[in-house]
C-alpha distance (Angstrom), angle and dihedral (degrees) to the residues before:
residue distance angle dihedral
M1 . . .
K2 3.82 . .
K3 3.81 90.6 .
V4 3.85 90.4 54.6
I5 3.85 91.7 50.9
L6 3.77 92.5 48.5
A7 3.79 91.6 49.1
G8 3.80 91.4 51.0
A9 3.78 91.9 50.3
A10 3.82 90.8 51.0
L11 3.82 90.6 51.9
L12 3.82 90.6 52.1
L13 3.81 91.4 51.3
I14 3.78 91.5 49.4
A15 3.81 91.1 49.7
A16 3.78 91.4 50.1
G17 3.78 89.4 50.2
V18 3.83 90.5 52.5
V19 3.81 91.8 51.3
D20 3.82 97.4 43.8
G21 3.78 99.3 24.7
T22 3.80 92.1 110.5
R23 3.83 96.2 50.2
G24 3.81 125.2 70.6
A25 3.76 135.4 166.3
N26 3.86 119.0 -41.0
G27 3.80 93.7 11.6
K28 3.81 93.5 -59.8
S29 3.78 118.6 138.6
E30 3.73 128.9 -163.0
G31 3.82 106.6 -82.8
G32 3.81 95.7 6.7
T33 3.81 150.3 22.8
R34 3.77 133.6 -108.2
V35 3.84 115.2 -127.2
R36 3.78 120.5 -164.8
V37 3.81 125.5 -138.9
E38 3.82 106.5 -120.6
R39 3.78 136.7 -175.7
G40 3.79 121.6 -119.3
A41 3.81 147.3 109.7
I42 3.80 129.2 -62.4
V43 3.79 130.3 -166.1
D44 3.78 129.5 -164.1
K45 3.79 103.3 -153.4
A46 3.77 143.5 163.5
L47 3.80 120.6 -135.9
A48 3.81 119.5 -128.3
T49 3.81 132.6 -171.6
G50 3.79 119.3 -167.7
R51 3.79 146.3 107.8
I52 3.80 139.3 -76.5
V53 3.80 109.6 -122.4
P54 3.83 137.2 160.4
R55 3.77 114.0 -87.8
E56 3.82 90.0 -125.1
E57 3.79 131.3 18.1
V58 3.81 122.1 -167.0
Q59 3.79 117.7 -151.2
V60 3.80 112.5 -155.7
K61 3.83 119.4 -144.4
S62 3.78 134.8 173.0
Q63 3.79 125.8 -114.0
I64 3.80 92.9 -157.0
S65 3.79 130.2 57.8
G66 3.76 124.9 -125.5
I67 3.79 143.8 89.1
V68 3.80 125.4 -50.0
R69 3.81 103.4 -106.6
A70 3.81 98.7 178.5
C71 3.82 140.7 1.0
Y72 3.80 116.7 -150.0
V73 3.83 100.6 -175.4
E74 3.80 139.2 51.8
V75 3.80 132.7 -153.5
G76 3.81 109.6 -75.2
D77 3.81 95.7 26.2
E78 3.79 119.5 133.9
V79 3.80 112.4 -127.9
R80 3.78 133.5 -173.4
E81 3.76 127.9 -140.5
G82 3.81 109.5 -81.9
E83 3.80 95.3 19.7
R84 3.80 113.2 136.0
L85 3.79 117.4 -105.6
F86 3.82 107.9 170.1
E87 3.76 141.2 3.6
I88 3.78 116.2 -142.1
A89 3.80 119.6 -153.6
P90 3.83 113.6 -150.3
N91 3.78 114.1 -113.0
P92 3.80 106.4 -176.4
T93 3.76 122.9 176.6
P94 3.82 116.4 -115.2
L95 3.79 88.8 -107.0
E96 3.84 93.1 52.6
R97 3.80 91.7 49.3
T98 3.79 93.0 47.0
E99 3.81 92.0 48.6
A100 3.81 91.0 49.8
E101 3.81 91.8 51.1
R102 3.81 92.3 47.3
N103 3.80 91.0 49.1
V104 3.81 89.2 55.4
Q105 3.81 90.7 51.0
L106 3.81 92.4 48.5
A107 3.80 90.9 47.6
E108 3.81 90.5 51.4
I109 3.84 91.1 51.3
A110 3.81 92.0 48.6
C111 3.79 89.9 47.8
D112 3.83 92.6 51.2
R113 3.81 91.3 50.1
S114 3.77 92.8 49.9
R115 3.80 91.4 47.9
L116 3.82 91.3 52.9
E117 3.80 90.9 48.8
H118 3.80 90.4 47.4
D119 3.82 92.1 51.3
R120 3.83 91.5 46.7
R121 3.79 92.7 52.1
A122 3.78 91.3 45.2
S123 3.79 88.8 57.1
L124 3.81 91.5 47.1
L125 3.82 90.7 49.6
E126 3.79 90.8 54.2
D127 3.80 89.6 53.1
G128 3.80 90.5 48.0
L129 3.80 93.4 -118.3
I130 3.86 96.9 124.2
S131 3.76 135.1 33.5
Q132 3.79 126.5 -105.5
E133 3.81 89.7 -110.5
E134 3.81 92.4 59.6
Y135 3.78 90.8 50.7
D136 3.86 91.7 47.4
A137 3.81 90.1 53.7
A138 3.83 90.8 54.8
R139 3.79 91.2 47.3
K140 3.82 92.4 51.2
Q141 3.78 91.5 48.7
L142 3.81 90.5 52.6
E143 3.80 90.6 50.6
G144 3.81 91.3 50.2
V145 3.80 96.4 50.5
S146 3.82 89.9 44.5
V147 3.82 89.5 58.2
E148 3.80 90.9 48.0
R149 3.83 89.6 49.9
D150 3.82 91.2 51.5
L151 3.80 91.0 48.5
A152 3.82 91.8 51.7
V153 3.82 90.3 49.8
E154 3.81 91.5 50.5
R155 3.80 92.1 48.7
L156 3.80 90.2 52.2
A157 3.81 90.4 48.9
L158 3.81 91.4 52.0
I159 3.79 91.7 48.9
K160 3.80 94.1 47.4
E161 3.83 103.4 34.8
G162 3.78 106.5 10.2
K163 3.80 93.7 -124.9
I164 3.79 143.3 72.6
R165 3.78 120.7 -140.8
G166 3.76 128.3 -154.7
S167 3.79 135.2 52.9
R168 3.80 90.9 -31.9
A169 3.82 97.5 50.0
V170 3.79 117.0 -174.1
D171 3.78 126.7 172.9
S172 3.80 139.4 176.9
V173 3.82 95.5 -113.0
I174 3.83 112.7 123.1
R175 3.80 111.1 -141.2
A176 3.81 132.3 -163.9
P177 3.82 111.7 -90.9
A178 3.83 91.0 -158.8
S179 3.80 141.3 9.7
G180 3.78 119.8 -97.5
T181 3.79 146.8 90.6
V182 3.79 124.0 -49.8
L183 3.81 104.1 -117.1
E184 3.80 98.1 179.1
R185 3.79 138.4 -3.0
L186 3.78 112.9 -148.9
V187 3.82 102.3 -174.6
D188 3.80 137.0 48.7
P189 3.79 132.1 -159.6
G190 3.78 111.6 -69.3
E191 3.79 96.7 29.8
P192 3.82 120.2 122.3
V193 3.80 121.5 -111.9
V194 3.80 126.5 -149.4
P195 3.83 113.0 -154.2
L196 3.79 125.8 -120.4
T197 3.81 109.7 -110.3
S198 3.78 138.4 154.4
F199 3.82 88.2 -93.3
Q200 3.82 101.3 46.7
E201 3.79 138.6 31.3
G202 3.80 95.6 -129.0
T203 3.79 130.5 -144.6
A204 3.81 116.3 -52.5
L205 3.81 108.2 -131.7
L206 3.81 103.5 -176.9
T207 3.80 144.2 -29.6
I208 3.81 125.6 -118.4
A209 3.81 126.7 -168.1
D210 3.81 139.0 168.2
M211 3.81 103.2 -113.3
N212 3.79 90.7 -167.1
D213 3.80 90.2 68.2
L214 3.82 107.3 58.6
V215 3.80 130.5 160.0
F216 3.80 136.5 -166.9
K217 3.81 113.0 -126.7
W218 3.78 128.6 -168.3
T219 3.79 141.9 144.9
V220 3.78 129.0 -113.1
D221 3.78 131.5 -160.9
E222 3.79 120.4 -108.6
I223 3.83 89.7 -113.1
D224 3.83 92.9 61.5
V225 3.80 101.7 33.2
G226 3.80 91.1 84.7
K227 3.82 89.8 64.9
L228 3.81 93.0 59.4
E229 3.77 129.3 81.1
P230 3.83 135.5 165.5
G231 3.77 113.5 -81.8
L232 3.81 98.6 36.4
P233 3.84 112.5 136.4
V234 3.80 118.0 -112.1
R235 3.81 124.9 -157.1
I236 3.80 108.8 -156.6
R237 3.80 126.8 -159.6
V238 3.81 119.5 -166.3
G239 3.79 114.6 -157.8
A240 3.80 92.1 -146.5
L241 3.83 90.7 51.8
P242 3.82 105.7 44.1
N243 3.81 94.9 170.0
A244 3.81 96.9 47.6
E245 3.81 118.0 110.7
I246 3.79 105.7 -155.2
E247 3.78 121.0 -176.6
G248 3.78 125.4 -164.1
K249 3.77 143.8 162.9
V250 3.80 132.1 -134.4
V251 3.80 107.4 -109.1
R252 3.81 105.9 163.5
I253 3.82 137.8 26.9
A254 3.80 116.7 -174.5
P255 3.82 111.9 -113.9
K256 3.82 90.3 -150.3
A257 3.80 128.2 54.7
R258 3.77 128.1 -138.9
E259 3.79 129.4 -147.8
E260 3.81 117.2 -119.2
Q261 3.80 120.7 173.6
G262 3.78 91.0 -25.3
T263 3.81 93.8 -49.8
T264 3.80 125.9 114.4
L265 3.80 108.8 -131.3
F266 3.80 135.3 179.3
S267 3.81 123.1 -153.3
V268 3.81 115.5 -125.3
E269 3.80 128.0 -169.7
A270 3.80 129.8 -162.6
S271 3.79 125.5 -170.4
I272 3.80 116.7 -132.2
E273 3.79 107.2 -121.2
E274 3.82 100.1 173.9
A275 3.81 127.0 16.9
G276 3.79 95.0 -172.1
G277 3.80 91.8 -128.0
A278 3.81 92.6 -58.8
L279 3.80 121.3 139.2
L280 3.80 103.9 -124.3
R281 3.80 121.9 -158.3
A282 3.76 129.5 -161.1
G283 3.78 112.5 -97.1
Y284 3.83 99.2 27.5
S285 3.81 109.7 151.8
A286 3.79 112.4 -132.5
N287 3.79 145.5 173.0
A288 3.77 123.7 -139.5
D289 3.78 143.5 -172.9
V290 3.78 114.1 -136.6
V291 3.80 103.9 -153.0
I292 3.80 107.3 -139.5
R293 3.82 95.9 170.5
E294 3.79 132.6 -6.1
K295 3.80 133.1 -172.6
V296 3.81 130.1 -177.8
D297 3.79 132.8 -161.8
V298 3.82 95.6 21.7
L299 3.81 132.7 135.0
L300 3.78 112.9 -93.6
L301 3.79 138.0 -166.8
P302 3.78 131.0 177.8
E303 3.79 107.0 -98.2
R304 3.80 90.3 -132.5
V305 3.83 91.8 72.4
V306 3.82 93.1 53.0
S307 3.79 120.6 84.5
F308 3.78 120.6 -159.5
E309 3.75 126.6 -148.7
G310 3.77 109.6 -178.7
E311 3.79 106.6 -54.0
K312 3.82 93.6 -20.5
A313 3.80 126.9 93.0
F314 3.82 127.4 -153.4
V315 3.79 138.0 -174.2
E316 3.80 131.5 -171.2
L317 3.80 122.2 -123.3
P318 3.83 120.5 -138.4
P319 3.85 111.4 -90.2
P320 3.82 115.0 -111.3
R321 3.79 92.3 -128.8
S322 3.75 142.4 -1.7
G323 3.77 116.2 -70.5
V324 3.81 94.3 27.9
E325 3.80 119.8 112.8
P326 3.85 115.7 -120.8
E327 3.77 116.8 -103.2
R328 3.82 116.6 -114.5
R329 3.78 119.1 -133.2
A330 3.80 128.8 -170.8
I331 3.79 115.0 -130.7
E332 3.81 135.2 179.9
V333 3.78 115.9 -122.8
G334 3.79 133.2 -166.2
L335 3.78 133.3 177.1
S336 3.81 120.2 18.2
D337 3.80 131.7 -169.1
G338 3.80 95.0 -171.1
L339 3.80 93.8 -97.4
Q340 3.80 103.9 48.3
V341 3.77 132.4 29.3
E342 3.79 130.3 -154.4
V343 3.83 116.1 -117.3
L344 3.81 111.8 -142.8
S345 3.82 99.2 175.1
G346 3.81 142.1 -13.0
L347 3.80 96.9 62.1
E348 3.79 137.4 54.5
E349 3.78 131.9 -145.9
G350 3.81 109.5 -77.7
D351 3.80 95.0 23.6
E352 3.79 115.9 132.6
V353 3.79 128.9 -136.1
W354 3.77 130.3 -166.1
Q355 3.78 123.1 -106.8
R356 3.77 114.5 -164.5
P357 3.80 118.1 -142.1
P358 3.79 116.6 -101.4
K359 3.74 115.4 -91.4
E360 3.76 115.5 -105.6
I361 3.79 115.8 -124.8
E362 3.78 111.0 -136.7
C-alpha cells in the first residue's frame, strides 16, 4: 500500500514539473526569460554637449590712445547705455605732441594769408576791379583754411588734455554702447590703451552682455543635423545645477559646416525659455536632450527582444512547456529610442514575450 502511495505522489510531482517546467522564480524560465508588454512614454532624442552663453556680447574698445586714468565699473555691475566706463588720459609721444603744435602754427599762418587775400579782393571788388567770382574764390579759400586751423587746434587739445570744449564737446571718457552686465574687465588704471582704427584691432577694455537673454550652443555631426529643425524642444542639464529644470527651443542651425579635427560639424543654438528659478551664468557647461519625437501612454517592449527582418519585426512567445520551441509572432513597431520600441499592433498590454539567454562565447 505504501508503495502505491509513493508512486502516486511521484506522478503528481512529475505532472507539476511538466506544467510549470518553463517558469521559475521572478518570471524566469529555464533557458529564457519572460518580458511583459507595458505602457509608458518613449522619446526619440539627440544628445548635445555645449555651453550656456549670452546671445550677444559687446566688446568695448577705445578710439583714442593713452593711459587708463580711471575705471568706473567692476565685473558683475549692471550698466546702462551711455553710462561712463573708463577715462583715458592722453599719452602722446614727444614727436606726436610737437607735430600737433607745429600743425597748429602752420594752420594759423595759412589762415592769416588767406584772410589778407580775402580782404584785398574785397577792397578790389568794391572798386570794381575784379569780378564777383574772383572774390568768392578768395572767400571760400579762407573758409577752408579756417576749418583746417580749427581741426589742428582740436587735435592738439585732444593730445594734451584728452577733451575738446565748446559747442562740439568731445572727451576721453569711454561710455557703455549698450545696457547689460559687465562680464569681464580687461584693463586697470595705469595700463596703456591702443585705439581702434582701420589698421589695428585696438585694446579690448571690457565685455558687456544681457544676462537675461541666454542661449545654449553646441555642435552636431553632419550625420545627425538632418534630424534637427527650429522649434524642437530642448531639455538642458547643467552639471553645476543638478536640480535645475531648464527648458529651451532650437532657434538656429548653421547653414554651413566647419571642419574640426577631421569632423564636419554644424553649430546649433537653442534659446532658453524657462530656467526653473536657477541662476544661470555665462560659460556654464551643460548637456541637453533635443526631443525629436515623443509619445506617451503607448505600449512598449525592450528592443532587445524584437528581431528585425527587412521592414518586418518579430517577437517570440513563451513556450507552453519545456522542450517546445517558442512561437514567432509578427508585430508592428513605431518609435524607438534605442532601448525601447513602441508596439503598434500584434500585442496587448500585459502580454508576455520570450527573451532567449545571451549566447556564450567560447
